[in-house]
FIDO-465822 format. One line per field, with one value per residue (C-alpha): residue number from 1; x, y, z; residue in three letters. Coordinates in pm, whole numbers, plus 50000, padded with zeros to 5 digits. Example, Ala and Ser with C-alpha at 12.3 -4.5 7.8 and 13.67 -1.06 7.14 Angstrom:
REM residues 2
n <- (1  2)
xx <- (51230  51367)
yy <- (49550  49894)
zz <- (50780  50714)
res <- (ala  ser)
***
This chain:
REM residues 802
n <- (1  2  3  4  5  6  7  8  9  10  11  12  13  14  15  16  17  18  19  20  21  22  23  24  25  26  27  28  29  30  31  32  33  34  35  36  37  38  39  40  41  42  43  44  45  46  47  48  49  50  51  52  53  54  55  56  57  58  59  60  61  62  63  64  65  66  67  68  69  70  71  72  73  74  75  76  77  78  79  80  81  82  83  84  85  86  87  88  89  90  91  92  93  94  95  96  97  98  99  100  101  102  103  104  105  106  107  108  109  110  111  112  113  114  115  116  117  118  119  120  121  122  123  124  125  126  127  128  129  130  131  132  133  134  135  136  137  138  139  140  141  142  143  144  145  146  147  148  149  150  151  152  153  154  155  156  157  158  159  160  161  162  163  164  165  166  167  168  169  170  171  172  173  174  175  176  177  178  179  180  181  182  183  184  185  186  187  188  189  190  191  192  193  194  195  196  197  198  199  200  201  202  203  204  205  206  207  208  209  210  211  212  213  214  215  216  217  218  219  220  221  222  223  224  225  226  227  228  229  230  231  232  233  234  235  236  237  238  239  240  241  242  243  244  245  246  247  248  249  250  251  252  253  254  255  256  257  258  259  260  261  262  263  264  265  266  267  268  269  270  271  272  273  274  275  276  277  278  279  280  281  282  283  284  285  286  287  288  289  290  291  292  293  294  295  296  297  298  299  300  301  302  303  304  305  306  307  308  309  310  311  312  313  314  315  316  317  318  319  320  321  322  323  324  325  326  327  328  329  330  331  332  333  334  335  336  337  338  339  340  341  342  343  344  345  346  347  348  349  350  351  352  353  354  355  356  357  358  359  360  361  362  363  364  365  366  367  368  369  370  371  372  373  374  375  376  377  378  379  380  381  382  383  384  385  386  387  388  389  390  391  392  393  394  395  396  397  398  399  400  401  402  403  404  405  406  407  408  409  410  411  412  413  414  415  416  417  418  419  420  421  422  423  424  425  426  427  428  429  430  431  432  433  434  435  436  437  438  439  440  441  442  443  444  445  446  447  448  449  450  451  452  453  454  455  456  457  458  459  460  461  462  463  464  465  466  467  468  469  470  471  472  473  474  475  476  477  478  479  480  481  482  483  484  485  486  487  488  489  490  491  492  493  494  495  496  497  498  499  500  501  502  503  504  505  506  507  508  509  510  511  512  513  514  515  516  517  518  519  520  521  522  523  524  525  526  527  528  529  530  531  532  533  534  535  536  537  538  539  540  541  542  543  544  545  546  547  548  549  550  551  552  553  554  555  556  557  558  559  560  561  562  563  564  565  566  567  568  569  570  571  572  573  574  575  576  577  578  579  580  581  582  583  584  585  586  587  588  589  590  591  592  593  594  595  596  597  598  599  600  601  602  603  604  605  606  607  608  609  610  611  612  613  614  615  616  617  618  619  620  621  622  623  624  625  626  627  628  629  630  631  632  633  634  635  636  637  638  639  640  641  642  643  644  645  646  647  648  649  650  651  652  653  654  655  656  657  658  659  660  661  662  663  664  665  666  667  668  669  670  671  672  673  674  675  676  677  678  679  680  681  682  683  684  685  686  687  688  689  690  691  692  693  694  695  696  697  698  699  700  701  702  703  704  705  706  707  708  709  710  711  712  713  714  715  716  717  718  719  720  721  722  723  724  725  726  727  728  729  730  731  732  733  734  735  736  737  738  739  740  741  742  743  744  745  746  747  748  749  750  751  752  753  754  755  756  757  758  759  760  761  762  763  764  765  766  767  768  769  770  771  772  773  774  775  776  777  778  779  780  781  782  783  784  785  786  787  788  789  790  791  792  793  794  795  796  797  798  799  800  801  802)
xx <- (12391  12553  12746  13093  13430  13579  13738  14121  14260  14616  14903  15051  14774  14765  14566  14457  14202  13841  13805  14154  14282  14624  14795  15001  14900  15079  14935  14937  15261  15022  14703  14585  14611  14388  14417  14107  14292  14388  14049  14128  14053  14070  13830  13548  13493  13634  13846  13677  13370  13365  13474  13342  13587  13530  13742  13882  13589  13335  13191  13168  13363  13503  13308  13505  13192  13224  13520  13832  13673  13675  13430  13517  13232  13072  12734  12592  12294  12500  12586  12611  12413  12418  12112  12224  11997  12062  11978  12063  11991  11993  12188  12230  12486  12561  12884  13067  13281  13195  12819  12688  12811  12525  12293  12080  12003  12016  11801  12099  12335  12692  12935  13217  13551  13804  13929  14266  14195  14007  13982  13661  13784  14037  14034  14279  14310  14552  14392  14118  14012  13948  13775  13645  13676  13439  13552  13425  13095  12873  12870  12910  13219  13149  13366  13282  13515  13461  13582  13543  13619  13985  14226  14573  14480  14124  13961  13571  13477  13755  13563  13250  13084  13031  13105  13083  13049  13081  12984  13102  12894  13025  12858  13076  12873  12661  12341  12150  12255  11976  12152  12005  12241  12108  12252  12098  12170  12104  11918  12185  12124  12173  12398  12753  12800  12909  12645  12881  12918  13185  13370  13611  13994  14216  14569  14627  14852  15104  15098  14859  14529  14235  13872  13545  13331  13016  12850  12458  12462  12132  11965  11684  11386  11242  11398  11236  11325  11168  11214  11304  11356  11381  11361  11751  11820  11618  11693  11621  11680  11706  11637  11504  11224  11312  11337  11247  11622  11933  12079  12320  12615  12513  12176  12100  12046  12187  12090  12168  12068  12154  12048  11745  11722  11544  11761  11687  11407  11444  11311  11306  11185  11217  11133  11270  11413  11804  11830  11616  11654  11660  11398  11184  11421  11560  11254  11229  11564  11678  11417  11434  11618  11332  11196  10834  10852  10727  10720  10648  10788  10680  10911  11076  10984  11185  11417  11334  11585  11537  11678  11618  11768  11728  11774  11851  11750  11885  11968  12293  12304  12602  12913  12713  12853  12686  12819  12612  12683  12549  12621  12617  12611  12554  12481  12610  12716  12806  13150  13123  13396  13370  12972  12859  13148  13039  13175  13039  13239  13379  13112  12876  13041  12865  12588  12428  12429  12063  12166  11902  12129  12248  11996  12199  12519  12406  12257  12560  12800  12567  12643  12952  13126  13286  13438  13564  13731  13883  14030  14169  14320  14485  14666  14794  14869  15200  15333  15212  15404  15708  15977  16218  15986  15933  15592  15544  15659  15361  15154  15258  15269  14928  14817  14987  14737  14449  14534  14432  14048  14077  14282  14031  14042  13858  13824  13602  13395  13522  13541  13703  13993  14038  13915  13919  13827  14086  14247  14327  14495  14493  14876  14705  14415  14596  14745  14427  14528  14593  14851  15143  15417  15748  15571  15439  15757  15839  15440  15308  15502  15173  14966  15230  15296  14919  14696  14910  14678  14539  14937  14964  14645  14746  15091  14907  14702  15043  15170  14861  14893  15254  15163  14906  14938  14737  14850  14611  14815  14900  15023  15321  15208  15520  15648  15364  15479  15811  15638  15794  15660  15545  15618  15360  15344  15097  14936  15119  15392  15366  15618  15616  15547  15262  15327  14957  14654  14407  14168  13810  13657  13794  13827  14055  14259  14218  14296  14642  14904  14662  14927  15054  15251  15583  15583  15615  15708  16053  16095  16401  16245  15930  16062  16299  16008  15765  16034  16150  15810  15731  15996  15947  15599  15678  15940  15746  15437  15582  15804  15615  15358  15526  15246  15229  15586  15463  15169  15444  15735  15650  15582  15870  16076  15921  15909  16339  16386  16203  16383  16713  16630  16727  17092  17168  17604  17559  17747  17488  17256  16990  17050  16865  16754  16797  16439  16258  16226  16169  16005  16132  15977  16063  16455  16651  16912  17157  17332  17359  17229  17271  16903  16775  17107  17076  16719  16864  17140  16881  16622  16882  16916  16580  16486  16754  16619  16267  16427  16586  16281  16074  16367  16372  15979  16006  15752  15762  15972  16285  16537  16350  16393  16770  16851  16668  16844  17198  17079  17016  17365  17557  17381  17442  17806  17837  17646  17810  18171  18035  17803  18087  18301  18092  17916  18144  18340  18500  18230  17957  17748  17705  17356  17432  17717  17680  17519  17859  17604  17779  17419  17382  17081  16893  16770  17101  17097  16748  16856  17087  16843  16630  16892  16941  16613  16508  16851  17007  17387  17484  17450  17746  18050  17918  18186  18073  17700  17788  17986  17739  17466  17627  17708  17333  17270  17455  17427  17019  16955  17169  17258  16931  16779  16957  16741  16417  16224  16374  16613  16561  16593  16920  17176  17526  17783  17731  17391  17359  17108  17267  16990  16744  16453  16436  16161  16202  16572  16438  16143  16136  15931  15784  15759  16155  16240  16097  16256  16583  16545  16454  16769  16955  16801  16914  17292  17327  17198  16888  16906  17003  16692  16462  16587  16534  16188  16069  16113  15917  15640  15665  15616  15322  15156  15198  15107  14780  14878  14741  14508  14604  15006  15131  15390  15648  15664  15910  16108  15872  15586  15426  15324  15239  15011  14784  14693  15018  15020  15431  15405  15263  15702  15684  15580  15950  16097  15909  16007  16390  16381  16267)
yy <- (94241  94615  94630  94437  94494  94116  93902  93966  93578  93567  93493  93178  92934  92594  92592  92351  92354  92248  91924  91817  91496  91359  91159  90930  91040  90867  90541  90380  90130  89877  89757  89791  90133  90426  90524  90762  90878  91218  91381  91604  91944  92199  92056  92309  92282  92399  92199  91923  92003  91746  91880  91815  91816  92006  91823  92071  91893  92033  91734  91694  91382  91384  91355  91343  91438  91174  91220  91020  90825  90816  90812  90953  90905  91170  91284  91429  91568  91792  92071  92426  92492  92814  92903  93193  93345  93639  93789  93503  93174  93004  92743  92557  92332  92175  92264  91930  91787  91438  91299  91018  90672  90537  90665  90938  91256  91236  91479  91767  91903  91872  92129  92062  91963  92111  92005  92010  92353  92553  92528  92583  92741  92696  92573  92781  92653  92872  92745  92820  92973  92810  92945  92837  93066  92972  93036  93055  92890  93138  93511  93635  93610  93406  93304  93120  93123  92892  92890  92817  93089  92967  93223  93183  93259  93222  92977  93029  93067  92834  92522  92645  92344  92588  92658  92988  93007  93372  93422  93694  93743  94026  94108  94220  94241  94549  94342  94254  93885  93692  93416  93222  93026  92693  92534  92134  91944  91538  91522  91304  91363  91014  90917  90956  90729  90344  90125  89845  89984  89725  89668  89381  89508  89280  89309  89413  89286  89576  89489  89805  89744  89837  89814  89804  90118  90092  90426  90467  90561  90665  90557  90879  90736  91033  91284  91588  91946  92268  92621  92867  93252  93589  93956  93912  93516  93237  92844  92522  92317  91940  91724  91399  91342  91335  91034  90987  90895  91150  91307  91016  91062  91166  91327  91720  91949  92024  92395  92542  92915  93251  93655  93810  94126  94323  94236  93854  93606  93361  93007  92649  92298  92107  91720  91619  91305  91295  90967  90988  91145  91514  91636  91723  92028  92064  92113  92433  92537  92442  92623  92949  92939  92861  92622  92519  92654  92342  92314  91948  91845  91473  91253  90993  90657  90331  90358  90706  91015  91379  91643  92008  92319  92716  92915  93317  93474  93797  94036  94194  94519  94549  94603  94558  94314  94156  93928  93651  93450  93110  92927  92531  92461  92136  92092  91731  91787  91447  91305  90909  90697  90346  90273  90530  90722  91064  91399  91725  91930  92243  92487  92361  92621  92877  92715  92480  92103  92064  91983  92202  92482  92488  92738  92975  92888  92943  93326  93375  93301  93499  93844  93771  93616  93933  93972  93653  93670  93976  93810  93536  93772  93973  93668  93536  93878  93954  93614  93656  93982  93874  93884  93631  93319  93169  93184  92814  92776  93026  92828  92514  92640  92719  92462  92166  92304  92141  91881  92052  92047  91686  91455  91355  91600  91626  91933  91878  92130  92300  92187  92291  92079  92193  92559  92527  92169  91876  91857  91597  91490  91161  91043  90929  90783  90437  90444  90584  90675  91039  91243  91024  91194  91065  91224  91527  91621  91780  91764  92022  92350  92472  92392  92574  92864  92919  92771  92745  92652  92381  92229  92278  92069  91785  91791  91789  91482  91308  91437  91275  90971  90909  90756  90527  90147  89894  89523  89411  89187  89238  89071  89307  89354  89407  89042  88962  89128  88915  88590  88570  88474  88793  88847  88936  89262  89476  89773  90034  90045  90348  90584  90524  90800  90667  90654  90804  90958  90680  90569  90664  90324  90361  90678  90940  91120  90866  90487  90596  90350  90203  90098  89740  89768  89786  89766  90117  90076  89996  90292  90514  90823  90902  90967  91228  91389  91465  91663  91849  91916  92085  92295  92385  92464  92676  92883  92970  93086  93382  93183  93282  92978  92836  92647  92440  92328  92239  92067  91828  91830  91523  91347  91449  91313  90959  90913  91000  90762  90482  90547  90525  90183  90055  90201  89841  89925  90228  90437  90709  90644  90418  90144  90067  89696  89563  89573  89878  90085  90446  90661  90478  90142  89896  90008  89781  89971  89851  90004  90367  90573  90881  90947  90841  90914  91274  91310  91213  91447  91736  91611  91584  91952  92066  91873  92093  92420  92352  92269  92553  92775  92600  92620  93006  93037  92815  92576  92205  92058  92306  91976  91762  91940  92033  91692  91606  91870  91742  91366  91487  91714  91365  91162  91471  91511  91101  91080  91357  91211  90852  90990  91145  90844  90574  90723  91003  90860  91167  91274  91201  91000  90659  90488  90327  90168  89829  89699  89810  90025  90273  90413  90820  90855  91159  91268  91136  91488  91565  91632  91904  92073  92084  92178  92479  92579  92596  92806  92503  92459  92218  91845  91794  92045  92287  92183  91830  91910  92101  91865  91582  91804  91827  91437  91396  91674  91510  91149  91129  91443  91521  91133  90986  90986  91345  91501  91465  91326  91447  91322  90947  90823  90651  90550  90479  90788  90737  90781  90382  90178  89933  89713  89724  89587  89787  89992  90283  90357  90408  90630  90995  91093  91424  91559  91414  91618  91954  91889  91849  92142  92375  92227  92299  92676  92703  92602  92883  92659  92827  92791  92397  92369  92537  92344  92050  92149  92250  91917  91735  91988  91941  91571  91668  91909  91766  91443  91433  91420  91765  91736  91429  91435  91108  91032  90869  90884  90666  90691  90422  90672  90514  90659  90531  90667  90959  91264  91258  91474  91507  91691  92002  92034  92305  92547  92445  92566  92914  92907  92858  93092  93392)
zz <- (40271  40178  39857  39962  39805  39611  39885  39954  39921  40077  39824  40031  40048  39891  39655  39319  39017  39153  39062  38948  39024  39111  38831  39117  39468  39739  39826  40173  40287  40463  40374  40739  40740  40623  40276  40220  39873  39794  39824  40140  40214  40500  40809  40956  41282  41652  41822  42000  41854  41590  41238  40880  40563  40171  39911  39616  39412  39650  39815  40208  40240  40646  40914  41259  41454  41679  41923  41811  41501  41151  40861  40507  40291  40044  40141  39833  39989  40204  39935  39795  39484  39256  39006  38799  38490  38282  37944  37727  37942  38313  38429  38774  38948  39237  39355  39319  39037  39155  39078  39359  39258  39373  39101  39380  39286  38911  38867  38973  38724  38907  38837  38546  38668  38413  38158  37904  37781  38059  38429  38612  38915  39185  39563  39821  40166  40497  40766  40932  40618  40255  39953  39630  39362  39106  38718  38346  38445  38602  38403  38756  38935  39285  39579  39866  40169  40431  40814  41170  41436  41529  41637  41879  42222  42207  42439  42399  41988  41903  42039  41900  41627  41332  40994  40823  40459  40331  39963  39753  39423  39143  38853  38601  38279  38150  38245  38571  38661  38895  39126  39383  39637  39796  40084  40131  40399  40523  40878  41071  41386  41570  41295  41503  41819  41808  41780  41976  42299  42390  42079  42123  42133  41889  41733  41371  41149  41221  41589  41673  41917  41668  41739  41546  41490  41369  41348  41330  40971  40814  41106  41089  41223  41483  41307  41188  41034  41151  41010  41249  41171  41374  41213  41084  41026  40869  40912  40938  41262  41214  41494  41665  41868  42235  42460  42817  42831  42932  42623  42451  42227  41895  42002  41932  41639  41365  41185  40853  40847  40656  40645  40590  40391  40155  39867  39921  39881  40115  39995  40172  40184  40531  40394  40064  39967  40021  39864  39561  39230  39399  39203  39467  39505  39170  38978  39096  39182  38875  38672  38855  39200  39388  39638  39700  40087  40212  40594  40697  41056  41038  41159  40975  40982  40949  40653  40585  40519  40552  40385  40442  40221  40240  39938  39867  39541  39456  39171  39087  38900  38672  38851  39204  39478  39740  40012  40140  40498  40507  40870  40956  41303  41532  41866  41968  42336  42454  42393  42513  42525  42702  42763  43028  43031  42889  42869  42775  42520  42563  42371  42627  42858  42630  42508  42784  42696  42621  42216  42156  42091  41716  41608  41875  41797  41435  41541  41717  41404  41171  41425  41468  41153  41033  41368  41382  41052  41155  41433  41227  40979  41277  41440  41111  40903  41096  41044  40651  40646  40738  40424  40583  40567  40257  40075  40102  40463  40583  40350  40540  40888  40893  40734  40945  41220  41022  41303  41587  41472  41237  41441  41678  41886  42218  42444  42751  42961  43204  43617  43912  43851  43464  43427  43042  43034  42938  42577  42346  41983  41840  41796  41430  41238  41228  41623  41773  42120  42224  42275  42297  42452  42210  41928  42096  42215  41854  41759  42021  41978  41766  42065  42277  42095  42006  42290  42572  42846  42642  42624  43008  43069  42861  43057  43376  43276  43227  43594  43689  43535  43663  43977  43852  43778  43618  43649  43325  43122  42775  42503  42275  41932  41805  41879  41653  41341  41339  41460  41791  42106  42312  42690  42860  43003  43263  43133  43370  43607  43890  43810  43445  43252  43028  42656  42564  42777  42635  42365  42260  42363  42711  42953  42773  43036  43312  43170  42984  42803  42521  42291  42349  42036  42286  42626  42705  43065  42916  42682  42786  42622  42807  43128  43008  42740  43003  43201  42906  42832  43152  43141  42821  42871  43182  42965  42638  42841  43027  43269  43576  43596  43939  44024  43699  43772  44161  44008  43779  44038  44211  43887  43773  44077  44032  43697  43706  43966  43802  43479  43659  43781  43389  43450  43490  43478  43711  43479  43533  43185  43172  42871  42623  42621  42265  42194  42011  42378  42245  41942  41671  41790  41498  41578  41789  42026  42257  42534  42603  42274  42135  42129  42472  42654  42496  42611  42951  42983  42942  43127  43400  43358  43303  43666  43785  43682  43761  44147  44167  44061  44321  44598  44521  44557  44859  44732  44898  45146  45087  45210  45033  44696  44787  44814  44518  44327  44447  44278  43959  43971  44047  43796  43546  43633  43606  43246  43057  43028  42976  42690  42508  42569  42465  42175  41973  41683  41585  41351  41449  41774  41721  41729  42042  42232  42162  41867  41667  41399  41169  41119  41141  41303  41188  41536  41742  41942  42005  42368  42234  42041  42362  42609  42380  42327  42713  42761  42963  42930  42608  42652  42412  42310  42039  41774  41798  41764  41442  41284  41397  41249  40891  40904  40924  40674  40409  40455  40575  40361  39998  39978  40066  39687  39642  39875  39704  40006  40285  40554  40622  40979  40961  40712  40662  40638  40273  40260  40178  40376  40682  40633  40291  40473  40769  40812  41041  40938  40576  40604  40596  40917  40865  41226  41262  40963  41070  41408  41281  41054  41386  41499  41204  41218  41554  41513  41250  40944  40844  40482  40519  40749  40543  40218  40409  40516  40159  40037  40259  40237  39865  39911  40133  39907  39610  39606  39778  40127  40210  40536  40603  40664  40741  40979  40751  40363  40157  39826  39659  39700  40005  40339  40666  40938  40812  41013  41246  41521  41490  41144  41415  41471  41172  41471  41628  41324  41344  41712  41581  41365  41600)
res <- (unk  unk  unk  unk  unk  unk  unk  unk  unk  unk  unk  unk  unk  unk  unk  unk  unk  unk  unk  unk  unk  unk  unk  unk  unk  unk  unk  unk  unk  unk  unk  unk  unk  unk  unk  unk  unk  unk  unk  unk  unk  unk  unk  unk  unk  unk  unk  unk  unk  unk  unk  unk  unk  unk  unk  unk  unk  unk  unk  unk  unk  unk  unk  unk  unk  unk  unk  unk  unk  unk  unk  unk  unk  unk  unk  unk  unk  unk  unk  unk  unk  unk  unk  unk  unk  unk  unk  unk  unk  unk  unk  unk  unk  unk  unk  unk  unk  unk  unk  unk  unk  unk  unk  unk  unk  unk  unk  unk  unk  unk  unk  unk  unk  unk  unk  unk  unk  unk  unk  unk  unk  unk  unk  unk  unk  unk  unk  unk  unk  unk  unk  unk  unk  unk  unk  unk  unk  unk  unk  unk  unk  unk  unk  unk  unk  unk  unk  unk  unk  unk  unk  unk  unk  unk  unk  unk  unk  unk  unk  unk  unk  unk  unk  unk  unk  unk  unk  unk  unk  unk  unk  unk  unk  unk  unk  unk  unk  unk  unk  unk  unk  unk  unk  unk  unk  unk  unk  unk  unk  unk  unk  unk  unk  unk  unk  unk  unk  unk  unk  unk  unk  unk  unk  unk  unk  unk  unk  unk  unk  unk  unk  unk  unk  unk  unk  unk  unk  unk  unk  unk  unk  unk  unk  unk  unk  unk  unk  unk  unk  unk  unk  unk  unk  unk  unk  unk  unk  unk  unk  unk  unk  unk  unk  unk  unk  unk  unk  unk  unk  unk  unk  unk  unk  unk  unk  unk  unk  unk  unk  unk  unk  unk  unk  unk  unk  unk  unk  unk  unk  unk  unk  unk  unk  unk  unk  unk  unk  unk  unk  unk  unk  unk  unk  unk  unk  unk  unk  unk  unk  unk  unk  unk  unk  unk  unk  unk  unk  unk  unk  unk  unk  unk  unk  unk  unk  unk  unk  unk  unk  unk  unk  unk  unk  unk  unk  unk  unk  unk  unk  unk  unk  unk  unk  unk  unk  unk  unk  unk  unk  unk  unk  unk  unk  unk  unk  unk  unk  unk  unk  unk  unk  unk  unk  unk  unk  unk  unk  unk  unk  unk  unk  unk  unk  unk  unk  unk  unk  unk  unk  unk  unk  unk  unk  unk  unk  unk  unk  unk  unk  unk  unk  unk  unk  unk  unk  unk  unk  unk  unk  unk  unk  unk  unk  unk  unk  unk  unk  unk  unk  unk  unk  unk  unk  unk  unk  unk  unk  unk  unk  unk  unk  unk  unk  unk  unk  unk  unk  unk  unk  unk  unk  unk  unk  unk  unk  unk  unk  unk  unk  unk  unk  unk  unk  unk  unk  unk  unk  unk  unk  unk  unk  unk  unk  unk  unk  unk  unk  unk  unk  unk  unk  unk  unk  unk  unk  unk  unk  unk  unk  unk  unk  unk  unk  unk  unk  unk  unk  unk  unk  unk  unk  unk  unk  unk  unk  unk  unk  unk  unk  unk  unk  unk  unk  unk  unk  unk  unk  unk  unk  unk  unk  unk  unk  unk  unk  unk  unk  unk  unk  unk  unk  unk  unk  unk  unk  unk  unk  unk  unk  unk  unk  unk  unk  unk  unk  unk  unk  unk  unk  unk  unk  unk  unk  unk  unk  unk  unk  unk  unk  unk  unk  unk  unk  unk  unk  unk  unk  unk  unk  unk  unk  unk  unk  unk  unk  unk  unk  unk  unk  unk  unk  unk  unk  unk  unk  unk  unk  unk  unk  unk  unk  unk  unk  unk  unk  unk  unk  unk  unk  unk  unk  unk  unk  unk  unk  unk  unk  unk  unk  unk  unk  unk  unk  unk  unk  unk  unk  unk  unk  unk  unk  unk  unk  unk  unk  unk  unk  unk  unk  unk  unk  unk  unk  unk  unk  unk  unk  unk  unk  unk  unk  unk  unk  unk  unk  unk  unk  unk  unk  unk  unk  unk  unk  unk  unk  unk  unk  unk  unk  unk  unk  unk  unk  unk  unk  unk  unk  unk  unk  unk  unk  unk  unk  unk  unk  unk  unk  unk  unk  unk  unk  unk  unk  unk  unk  unk  unk  unk  unk  unk  unk  unk  unk  unk  unk  unk  unk  unk  unk  unk  unk  unk  unk  unk  unk  unk  unk  unk  unk  unk  unk  unk  unk  unk  unk  unk  unk  unk  unk  unk  unk  unk  unk  unk  unk  unk  unk  unk  unk  unk  unk  unk  unk  unk  unk  unk  unk  unk  unk  unk  unk  unk  unk  unk  unk  unk  unk  unk  unk  unk  unk  unk  unk  unk  unk  unk  unk  unk  unk  unk  unk  unk  unk  unk  unk  unk  unk  unk  unk  unk  unk  unk  unk  unk  unk  unk  unk  unk  unk  unk  unk  unk  unk  unk  unk  unk  unk  unk  unk  unk  unk  unk  unk  unk  unk  unk  unk  unk  unk  unk  unk  unk  unk  unk  unk  unk  unk  unk  unk  unk  unk  unk  unk  unk  unk  unk  unk  unk  unk  unk  unk  unk  unk  unk  unk  unk  unk  unk  unk  unk  unk  unk  unk  unk  unk  unk  unk  unk  unk  unk  unk  unk)
***
């Protein structure tokens, strides 16, 4: 490459010394939940393409390549290494501060960890970009920027299975420096699929359904590595000998590649042992930065592993700066759910579905990576330049979007019915089902504001599912946890809004309501959540896609009618049953509740507004629409005074009408927040909303451990617990806190909203929870349910600020 200036790293990154551990990171609350430890970095890879994570110590350790499945394991052979030689001496390091724990690659030298006196570099992350800045080890100044081509409103490159590594090397000395940068990679073709094609579903000790995942890890028989090149680019494709059968999940190709340039010497090795001593590459590389240029395409035998390596060697004159791009691409086009239920990934619309296109993807990246980087900057810079947003907020705002890449994300190829494909993100890694509707009530704001067409595709999937039924009987896991006999419930009742869009081991989008922790057919919030998100998505995507409203209208009518059947006393508001029958699914509500009742009022207002739009556009049966609108107006007129009469206590809204609890619920007025967000009439008087909100801020936040952690879900007015052994009330839910903060901003309490947000952000990013933000944290330093969807509610705060 031609000379380049030093890279500009934004001022708003999450950053940490390379290799610096945590003294006391958060640990998991329940042993059955996933806790990989704090070594998580920003993920690489496009939406639905599978992703890879690289931590701040340099190891590639997160492998979400198989859609919806989780593998956290350092693969030492997948790594960058740097050789440096100058007038006095030479040195070479593999760029991870953690040597392999199983004794492999003993010939390699590993990058030094920081000492008490001196750090050896800094890791920075601002999704979708991250940087390693290497310091105090090499004479040259070295920075590696990593990114995938993800930017708002882009529905093509954002799907690509590719990671760009943009190296910048500068010689600050008065003598020449010779450098060599090597990328090694293990051939993993065929590994990322479940060897158990029909895994048994069992109830975990926390009541959640779970199944076993056995990837074909290390099964490399038939794999081979092959050099590919043209006049501009040089690479190595990692493949597998094809079979007569059609392409299966996990089949395809990987590719590592770089640029050719007269100033660079290119070296390669196509067949080295990644689980041996590493001497077969380090002997040459450690001595002079070269490789033996071995070409061997022999396929791997049983119990044999293959590694590939490419290296670029060059000399920097005093003061010279060079940019050196490397690319990692993978083409694994099939996602399989249950045995035989296969989907092609979105990127195959642009590169085909043969699985032989990793080199084409890598070549595209080498051609366009500078344009991609500029597109990312063009999207982010206006937000980063805003002086009304604190630095820590800008950092978290972008970094919380990591979940769109690494949340088990699915994005299918386009079809006639779904012209940009279908999309889904897991609720979390522990509750492994997709797009939980109650969670995305807050958690979908990032998707809505940045990728609105994907957001609407999710809501269309819910609309299609509402009329469906499935009578498979199931036990309810919650009763297992309280050691009570479980009622038997059918999986899906027609008219009930499903809780989720299914799980990776069945048939996502088609087989819904996977979770059986509760009987979600009885939940009182889901139908309302659906109506509110439909109208929200219409308004915030231009308020002109009337066809979207029409597509969802029949489902709205059906689910509101279904929900009204739970109004047993006919006062206009469906009652909570005394079982946990809403998003706080360990928390029993009885009678009319502030949370569900408020959502009901707001949903009726939204349904009325939608019916007016459809009537104005003559979409549907006008006379039937008029009757439906009138029905909702009648229900709303009846419900509104009942809500005040049964729940207002002069200071805040009671938890519910029948339990007698004096708990202040943090999210009691979610319905009011949504009504005002959507430009609908307030569901409660503004002065009462403000009084309730101030009470929540005082009791749940300021009086709960002096505001260190965020707002607890529910405490008494003096900040004390109603029941010290309660679970959900005494947890701080990250996404609920961000939703509450958005409500504070909306009601003119911006300073309070940001103070609350900052407390939660600090807990996440100071305590080893970065890039795996959990559902809940506790004052004891524990967390529950990592990589949680609802935390993207931070984008609701951004929207509320305006």
